[in-house]
N, CA, C and O atoms as a GROMACS GRO file, in nm:
protein
  324
    1UNK      N    1   1.384  -1.307   0.534
    1UNK     CA    2   1.354  -1.332   0.689
    1UNK      C    3   1.303  -1.473   0.669
    1UNK      O    4   1.232  -1.510   0.576
    2UNK      N    5   1.354  -1.556   0.783
    2UNK     CA    6   1.304  -1.671   0.808
    2UNK      C    7   1.175  -1.641   0.924
    2UNK      O    8   1.160  -1.545   1.001
    3UNK      N    9   1.102  -1.743   0.907
    3UNK     CA   10   0.992  -1.745   1.026
    3UNK      C   11   0.879  -1.621   0.991
    3UNK      O   12   0.821  -1.552   1.076
    4UNK      N   13   0.868  -1.612   0.872
    4UNK     CA   14   0.780  -1.478   0.842
    4UNK      C   15   0.622  -1.494   0.850
    4UNK      O   16   0.537  -1.405   0.839
    5UNK      N   17   0.604  -1.632   0.873
    5UNK     CA   18   0.436  -1.657   0.891
    5UNK      C   19   0.386  -1.654   1.026
    5UNK      O   20   0.267  -1.650   1.056
    6UNK      N   21   0.509  -1.657   1.127
    6UNK     CA   22   0.473  -1.648   1.287
    6UNK      C   23   0.443  -1.510   1.327
    6UNK      O   24   0.453  -1.417   1.247
    7UNK      N   25   0.404  -1.492   1.462
    7UNK     CA   26   0.363  -1.392   1.500
    7UNK      C   27   0.466  -1.240   1.478
    7UNK      O   28   0.435  -1.133   1.425
    8UNK      N   29   0.563  -1.272   1.527
    8UNK     CA   30   0.679  -1.170   1.527
    8UNK      C   31   0.736  -1.130   1.396
    8UNK      O   32   0.767  -1.017   1.359
    9UNK      N   33   0.747  -1.272   1.318
    9UNK     CA   34   0.793  -1.271   1.185
    9UNK      C   35   0.676  -1.198   1.090
    9UNK      O   36   0.707  -1.109   1.011
   10UNK      N   37   0.554  -1.238   1.104
   10UNK     CA   38   0.465  -1.179   1.031
   10UNK      C   39   0.433  -1.020   1.065
   10UNK      O   40   0.378  -0.956   0.975
   11UNK      N   41   0.455  -0.974   1.147
   11UNK     CA   42   0.451  -0.851   1.205
   11UNK      C   43   0.586  -0.761   1.161
   11UNK      O   44   0.580  -0.639   1.144
   12UNK      N   45   0.671  -0.817   1.150
   12UNK     CA   46   0.806  -0.746   1.100
   12UNK      C   47   0.785  -0.748   0.948
   12UNK      O   48   0.797  -0.643   0.885
   13UNK      N   49   0.759  -0.842   0.898
   13UNK     CA   50   0.717  -0.871   0.738
   13UNK      C   51   0.593  -0.749   0.696
   13UNK      O   52   0.599  -0.683   0.592
   14UNK      N   53   0.499  -0.737   0.786
   14UNK     CA   54   0.408  -0.636   0.739
   14UNK      C   55   0.481  -0.484   0.767
   14UNK      O   56   0.451  -0.386   0.698
   15UNK      N   57   0.581  -0.478   0.879
   15UNK     CA   58   0.646  -0.337   0.885
   15UNK      C   59   0.726  -0.319   0.754
   15UNK      O   60   0.703  -0.223   0.680
   16UNK      N   61   0.810  -0.403   0.730
   16UNK     CA   62   0.913  -0.381   0.624
   16UNK      C   63   0.832  -0.330   0.477
   16UNK      O   64   0.866  -0.245   0.395
   17UNK      N   65   0.709  -0.420   0.480
   17UNK     CA   66   0.653  -0.399   0.332
   17UNK      C   67   0.585  -0.253   0.344
   17UNK      O   68   0.576  -0.181   0.244
   18UNK      N   69   0.530  -0.206   0.490
   18UNK     CA   70   0.482  -0.091   0.484
   18UNK      C   71   0.565   0.034   0.421
   18UNK      O   72   0.532   0.117   0.336
   19UNK      N   73   0.721   0.011   0.519
   19UNK     CA   74   0.827   0.109   0.477
   19UNK      C   75   0.839   0.116   0.334
   19UNK      O   76   0.829   0.220   0.271
   20UNK      N   77   0.866  -0.025   0.272
   20UNK     CA   78   0.892  -0.018   0.140
   20UNK      C   79   0.758   0.044   0.048
   20UNK      O   80   0.762   0.105  -0.058
   21UNK      N   81   0.680   0.016   0.103
   21UNK     CA   82   0.581   0.081   0.008
   21UNK      C   83   0.557   0.218   0.030
   21UNK      O   84   0.541   0.281  -0.075
   22UNK      N   85   0.549   0.289   0.140
   22UNK     CA   86   0.550   0.437   0.157
   22UNK      C   87   0.689   0.526   0.102
   22UNK      O   88   0.690   0.648   0.112
   23UNK      N   89   0.805   0.449   0.043
   23UNK     CA   90   0.890   0.508  -0.002
   23UNK      C   91   0.948   0.634   0.038
   23UNK      O   92   0.880   0.701   0.116
   24UNK      N   93   1.055   0.678   0.001
   24UNK     CA   94   1.130   0.787   0.049
   24UNK      C   95   1.179   0.778   0.190
   24UNK      O   96   1.223   0.874   0.252
   25UNK      N   97   1.172   0.687   0.225
   25UNK     CA   98   1.255   0.628   0.372
   25UNK      C   99   1.394   0.592   0.361
   25UNK      O  100   1.424   0.491   0.297
   26UNK      N  101   1.490   0.667   0.420
   26UNK     CA  102   1.620   0.593   0.403
   26UNK      C  103   1.610   0.447   0.483
   26UNK      O  104   1.709   0.384   0.443
   27UNK      N  105   1.559   0.390   0.548
   27UNK     CA  106   1.510   0.272   0.635
   27UNK      C  107   1.446   0.189   0.557
   27UNK      O  108   1.428   0.073   0.594
   28UNK      N  109   1.398   0.236   0.428
   28UNK     CA  110   1.316   0.130   0.369
   28UNK      C  111   1.406   0.026   0.272
   28UNK      O  112   1.502   0.063   0.204
   29UNK      N  113   1.366  -0.085   0.277
   29UNK     CA  114   1.444  -0.213   0.213
   29UNK      C  115   1.421  -0.180   0.064
   29UNK      O  116   1.320  -0.122   0.025
   30UNK      N  117   1.511  -0.217  -0.008
   30UNK     CA  118   1.507  -0.243  -0.189
   30UNK      C  119   1.429  -0.348  -0.230
   30UNK      O  120   1.365  -0.344  -0.335
   31UNK      N  121   1.430  -0.457  -0.144
   31UNK     CA  122   1.371  -0.578  -0.159
   31UNK      C  123   1.332  -0.650  -0.003
   31UNK      O  124   1.387  -0.625   0.104
   32UNK      N  125   1.235  -0.735  -0.026
   32UNK     CA  126   1.183  -0.785   0.093
   32UNK      C  127   1.165  -0.961   0.071
   32UNK      O  128   1.067  -0.990   0.003
   33UNK      N  129   1.228  -1.050   0.110
   33UNK     CA  130   1.243  -1.197   0.085
   33UNK      C  131   1.197  -1.240   0.208
   33UNK      O  132   1.244  -1.202   0.315
   34UNK      N  133   1.086  -1.336   0.192
   34UNK     CA  134   1.040  -1.398   0.306
   34UNK      C  135   1.029  -1.554   0.308
   34UNK      O  136   0.998  -1.610   0.203
   35UNK      N  137   1.056  -1.631   0.428
   35UNK     CA  138   1.065  -1.762   0.426
   35UNK      C  139   1.014  -1.830   0.514
   35UNK      O  140   1.023  -1.763   0.617
   36UNK      N  141   0.957  -1.942   0.538
   36UNK     CA  142   0.911  -2.033   0.640
   36UNK      C  143   0.864  -2.145   0.591
   36UNK      O  144   0.825  -2.160   0.475
   37UNK      N  145   0.867  -2.253   0.703
   37UNK     CA  146   0.839  -2.388   0.640
   37UNK      C  147   0.713  -2.433   0.612
   37UNK      O  148   0.703  -2.544   0.559
   38UNK      N  149   0.600  -2.362   0.640
   38UNK     CA  150   0.482  -2.374   0.602
   38UNK      C  151   0.419  -2.318   0.471
   38UNK      O  152   0.352  -2.215   0.474
   39UNK      N  153   0.440  -2.382   0.366
   39UNK     CA  154   0.404  -2.330   0.236
   39UNK      C  155   0.285  -2.281   0.220
   39UNK      O  156   0.273  -2.196   0.131
   40UNK      N  157   0.185  -2.313   0.288
   40UNK     CA  158   0.036  -2.258   0.249
   40UNK      C  159   0.017  -2.098   0.318
   40UNK      O  160  -0.040  -1.999   0.271
   41UNK      N  161   0.086  -2.117   0.442
   41UNK     CA  162   0.085  -1.956   0.493
   41UNK      C  163   0.192  -1.863   0.428
   41UNK      O  164   0.164  -1.744   0.411
   42UNK      N  165   0.297  -1.906   0.397
   42UNK     CA  166   0.369  -1.832   0.309
   42UNK      C  167   0.336  -1.776   0.200
   42UNK      O  168   0.369  -1.662   0.167
   43UNK      N  169   0.252  -1.870   0.121
   43UNK     CA  170   0.182  -1.832  -0.001
   43UNK      C  171   0.112  -1.726   0.010
   43UNK      O  172   0.124  -1.628  -0.064
   44UNK      N  173   0.006  -1.741   0.132
   44UNK     CA  174  -0.110  -1.632   0.149
   44UNK      C  175  -0.022  -1.497   0.193
   44UNK      O  176  -0.059  -1.386   0.155
   45UNK      N  177   0.089  -1.513   0.269
   45UNK     CA  178   0.134  -1.393   0.309
   45UNK      C  179   0.229  -1.304   0.170
   45UNK      O  180   0.262  -1.186   0.162
   46UNK      N  181   0.247  -1.392   0.097
   46UNK     CA  182   0.287  -1.326  -0.029
   46UNK      C  183   0.197  -1.258  -0.113
   46UNK      O  184   0.212  -1.150  -0.171
   47UNK      N  185   0.095  -1.342  -0.113
   47UNK     CA  186  -0.041  -1.262  -0.195
   47UNK      C  187  -0.085  -1.122  -0.148
   47UNK      O  188  -0.116  -1.026  -0.218
   48UNK      N  189  -0.080  -1.133   0.013
   48UNK     CA  190  -0.114  -1.019   0.083
   48UNK      C  191  -0.019  -0.901   0.060
   48UNK      O  192  -0.067  -0.792   0.030
   49UNK      N  193   0.096  -0.916   0.071
   49UNK     CA  194   0.217  -0.823   0.070
   49UNK      C  195   0.262  -0.836  -0.064
   49UNK      O  196   0.343  -0.920  -0.102
   50UNK      N  197   0.202  -0.742  -0.142
   50UNK     CA  198   0.240  -0.725  -0.316
   50UNK      C  199   0.387  -0.704  -0.345
   50UNK      O  200   0.434  -0.601  -0.297
   51UNK      N  201   0.465  -0.779  -0.413
   51UNK     CA  202   0.592  -0.727  -0.437
   51UNK      C  203   0.689  -0.809  -0.350
   51UNK      O  204   0.806  -0.789  -0.383
   52UNK      N  205   0.676  -0.879  -0.267
   52UNK     CA  206   0.740  -0.944  -0.164
   52UNK      C  207   0.796  -1.092  -0.261
   52UNK      O  208   0.746  -1.142  -0.362
   53UNK      N  209   0.889  -1.122  -0.200
   53UNK     CA  210   0.953  -1.237  -0.274
   53UNK      C  211   0.944  -1.358  -0.148
   53UNK      O  212   0.959  -1.324  -0.031
   54UNK      N  213   0.921  -1.491  -0.184
   54UNK     CA  214   0.899  -1.587  -0.077
   54UNK      C  215   0.954  -1.708  -0.145
   54UNK      O  216   0.940  -1.742  -0.262
   55UNK      N  217   1.035  -1.785  -0.020
   55UNK     CA  218   1.093  -1.933  -0.062
   55UNK      C  219   1.084  -1.980   0.038
   55UNK      O  220   1.138  -1.932   0.138
   56UNK      N  221   0.995  -2.113   0.039
   56UNK     CA  222   0.987  -2.184   0.146
   56UNK      C  223   1.149  -2.257   0.201
   56UNK      O  224   1.236  -2.294   0.123
   57UNK      N  225   1.155  -2.262   0.317
   57UNK     CA  226   1.237  -2.328   0.380
   57UNK      C  227   1.226  -2.345   0.550
   57UNK      O  228   1.160  -2.265   0.615
   58UNK      N  229   1.283  -2.434   0.601
   58UNK     CA  230   1.277  -2.474   0.747
   58UNK      C  231   1.432  -2.403   0.803
   58UNK      O  232   1.539  -2.456   0.775
   59UNK      N  233   1.423  -2.308   0.865
   59UNK     CA  234   1.543  -2.252   0.943
   59UNK      C  235   1.582  -2.346   1.034
   59UNK      O  236   1.690  -2.317   1.084
   60UNK      N  237   1.528  -2.460   1.080
   60UNK     CA  238   1.606  -2.558   1.160
   60UNK      C  239   1.695  -2.639   1.102
   60UNK      O  240   1.781  -2.703   1.164
   61UNK      N  241   1.675  -2.639   0.952
   61UNK     CA  242   1.749  -2.733   0.859
   61UNK      C  243   1.894  -2.676   0.799
   61UNK      O  244   1.868  -2.586   0.719
   62UNK      N  245   2.005  -2.693   0.808
   62UNK     CA  246   2.110  -2.614   0.758
   62UNK      C  247   2.124  -2.614   0.629
   62UNK      O  248   2.162  -2.516   0.564
   63UNK      N  249   2.082  -2.759   0.566
   63UNK     CA  250   2.088  -2.743   0.395
   63UNK      C  251   1.977  -2.669   0.339
   63UNK      O  252   1.987  -2.613   0.230
   64UNK      N  253   1.853  -2.664   0.421
   64UNK     CA  254   1.758  -2.557   0.349
   64UNK      C  255   1.774  -2.413   0.370
   64UNK      O  256   1.708  -2.327   0.312
   65UNK      N  257   1.866  -2.391   0.458
   65UNK     CA  258   1.927  -2.253   0.497
   65UNK      C  259   2.006  -2.206   0.380
   65UNK      O  260   1.982  -2.106   0.314
   66UNK      N  261   2.104  -2.289   0.362
   66UNK     CA  262   2.203  -2.261   0.254
   66UNK      C  263   2.154  -2.260   0.098
   66UNK      O  264   2.203  -2.192   0.007
   67UNK      N  265   2.033  -2.360   0.088
   67UNK     CA  266   1.982  -2.354  -0.050
   67UNK      C  267   1.876  -2.240  -0.067
   67UNK      O  268   1.863  -2.187  -0.177
   68UNK      N  269   1.806  -2.203   0.030
   68UNK     CA  270   1.742  -2.075   0.027
   68UNK      C  271   1.822  -1.960  -0.002
   68UNK      O  272   1.789  -1.878  -0.087
   69UNK      N  273   1.926  -1.951   0.068
   69UNK     CA  274   2.018  -1.849   0.042
   69UNK      C  275   2.087  -1.808  -0.086
   69UNK      O  276   2.131  -1.698  -0.120
   70UNK      N  277   2.085  -1.936  -0.154
   70UNK     CA  278   2.144  -1.930  -0.252
   70UNK      C  279   2.055  -1.891  -0.392
   70UNK      O  280   2.097  -1.843  -0.497
   71UNK      N  281   1.914  -1.932  -0.353
   71UNK     CA  282   1.818  -1.914  -0.416
   71UNK      C  283   1.781  -1.747  -0.415
   71UNK      O  284   1.759  -1.683  -0.518
   72UNK      N  285   1.778  -1.692  -0.282
   72UNK     CA  286   1.779  -1.548  -0.266
   72UNK      C  287   1.880  -1.481  -0.327
   72UNK      O  288   1.849  -1.372  -0.375
   73UNK      N  289   1.995  -1.517  -0.338
   73UNK     CA  290   2.099  -1.473  -0.390
   73UNK      C  291   2.097  -1.448  -0.566
   73UNK      O  292   2.119  -1.337  -0.614
   74UNK      N  293   2.070  -1.556  -0.642
   74UNK     CA  294   2.042  -1.554  -0.767
   74UNK      C  295   1.910  -1.518  -0.797
   74UNK      O  296   1.900  -1.490  -0.916
   75UNK      N  297   1.796  -1.508  -0.730
   75UNK     CA  298   1.687  -1.459  -0.770
   75UNK      C  299   1.667  -1.293  -0.743
   75UNK      O  300   1.619  -1.215  -0.825
   76UNK      N  301   1.717  -1.259  -0.606
   76UNK     CA  302   1.709  -1.117  -0.566
   76UNK      C  303   1.824  -1.047  -0.556
   76UNK      O  304   1.824  -0.943  -0.491
   77UNK      N  305   1.961  -1.100  -0.630
   77UNK     CA  306   2.052  -1.019  -0.637
   77UNK      C  307   2.129  -0.989  -0.519
   77UNK      O  308   2.213  -0.899  -0.518
   78UNK      N  309   2.102  -1.066  -0.415
   78UNK     CA  310   2.200  -1.062  -0.291
   78UNK      C  311   2.106  -1.083  -0.175
   78UNK      O  312   1.984  -1.098  -0.188
   79UNK      N  313   2.180  -1.083  -0.042
   79UNK     CA  314   2.131  -1.133   0.086
   79UNK      C  315   2.204  -1.020   0.160
   79UNK      O  316   2.327  -1.018   0.165
   80UNK      N  317   2.112  -0.909   0.228
   80UNK     CA  318   2.172  -0.821   0.340
   80UNK      C  319   2.109  -0.877   0.475
   80UNK      O  320   1.998  -0.930   0.478
   81UNK      N  321   2.185  -0.861   0.576
   81UNK     CA  322   2.146  -0.880   0.705
   81UNK      C  323   2.151  -0.799   0.783
   81UNK      O  324   2.115  -0.822   0.898
   0.00000   0.00000   0.00000
């Protein structure tokens, strides 16, 4: 998820993490990957949400989006949207 350190993005990351952590829900994600262009906030959110993968990327930069998608695919086994 791009923009994970902003207001709505951070709230969504927390909600997905809560779903995953509660287990047993058919809606729970198997993995959560977050991204943002601010590396410090991204690292802090990753530490807060245990088990979440994080890759810094600026969603406004097409090359960064392609590179992060490749990293996600290699590191997490795929990308679902």
